[in-house]
N, C-alpha and C positions, 0 to 999 in steps of 0.2 A: 479607488480601487475598481477595476473594471471586472465584471463577471460576464463570461462569454457563454452563449448556449444557442442552439440551432443556427440561425443566421443572425441572431441579435446580440446586442451588448447592453448591459445594464451598469451604469456609473453609480457607485454608492460611495458615501463618506462614512468610513468605519469609525466606531468609537474607540475611545482610548483603552478599553479594556480588551480588545482584539489582540490576538497573539499568535504566534507560532510555536509549536511544541515539537521538540525532537529528542528522542532518548536512545541510547545506544541498545540495539536489540529490542527495540519497542516501537511505540507509536511515533509517528510523523505526520503532523496535520496543522493546517491554519485555521484558527476558529475566529470568524468575522461575527461582530455584533454591530448591526446598523439599523437606521430607521428610515422609513419612506412615508410621503403622505398618501400614498395609493397602495392597493394590493397588487404586488408584481413579485411572484414566487418563481425563482429559478428552478427548472427541472432537475431531477437526478441527472448526472452526466455534464452539468454545467462545470466550467472550470475557470481557474484563474491562474495568473503568473505572478509569482513572488520571488523576489531575489534570484531570478533566472530559472526557476523550477515551476514546473506545471503541477497544480492541485486540482483534483476532481471532487465533485460533490457526489458522494456515494449514497447518501440517504436524504430524505426530504428536509427542507429547511423548517425550523421550529418558528412558529408565527405567534406573536402576542398582539391582540388587536386592543389598544388603549382607547381609541374613539374612532370616529368615521374618517379622520385624517391623520391618524397616528399608528402606523403599523410597525413594530418592532420585530427583527428578525435574528435569529441566531443560525449561522451556516457553519458546518464543518467541512472543510475541503480537505481531502486526504491525498497523501503522496501515492505513487504507483505501487508502494509496498503494500497498500491495503487489499489489492488484488489478491495476494497470496491467501488472504482469510477467505476467499470466496470460492477457491477451487480445491478439490480433493487431489491427493497425491495417488497416481497410478503407476503401475509398472508399464513403461514404455514398450516392452516387448509383448505382452499379452493383455494389458489392461487390468490386471487384478488391482484391487484395493488393498488387500492383506498380503504382504510379502515380506521376506527377509532379503536383504542384500548386503553381501560382503564386497566392499570396494574401497578404492582410495577416496580422499577427500574430493578430489577432482571428478570422479565419477559419480559420486552422490550428488554433488553440486550440479553437475551436467543433467542429472535426471530430473532435478527440480526446475531447472532452466527449461528443458524440453516439455515438461508439463505445462508450464506457464505458456510457452510458444504454441503449445496445442490449442490454447484458448484465445491468446492475444499475442500478436507478433511483436517483436522488439526487445525481448528478454535476452540478456547475455550474462556470461560468467565472468566475473572480475578476478581479482587476486584470491589466491586460496593457500592453505597451509600445506606443507609437505609432510606426509605421514604414511605409515603402513596401512594396508587395509584393514578395515574395521567392520563388524556386523551392526547393522542398523535394521531393526524391524518396524516397518510400517504397517499400521493397522487402521485403515479408514481415516488417516490423518489428513488435514488440511495442509496445503503446501507450506503454510507459516509454521505449523506445528512440526512438519518434517525438518524445516530448516533449524528450528530449535533443537530437535533431537540430533541433528547432525552437529551442531556446535558443541553440544554436550558431549557427544561421542569423542569428538576430536579435541576437547578441552580448549576452545577457542571461542571466538565471538563472530557475528554475522554483521554485515552492514549492507543495506540497500540503497543505492545511490541511483535515483531515476529508476532505470530498469536494468541496472547492472548489479547482480547479486555478488558479494564478496564473503569469503569464509576465512577470517584472519582476525588477529587483534586489532582493535579500533583504538587509535591513538588520538 
């Protein structure tokens, strides 16, 4: 496995207990366990490619020093969906954190996408359910919490594929 950071790369041989975890409307990450004979700690922001998807290190690697020549690492590489936990949902018109919005699923979803694009580019809206307008009240919610509220209000599920957010039943 190759870990990329800055202008460097780090080749590691991952242990058998490394895994990728993906849950509907939940976490999506790659957990890597590996050992090195020297201390080389990838910084936050390092990334890997796994099965055609990019995963980013959002928190420091856990380090266990067994001896002067045996360092064990545990690294959690997150999908882009983890970024939704980082930013608060704001009204795109006036910037308020606490506001009600009566809108269609498309308009609610577009507001979440716009919020993410205000912080990082590349986010887009995928498929969404067709439904009448519903009221969703946002109150200092992170974007992921706003997406959960949205899925509950329209009695459906969400899926985040890369930086594309879908609001529909996941099959």
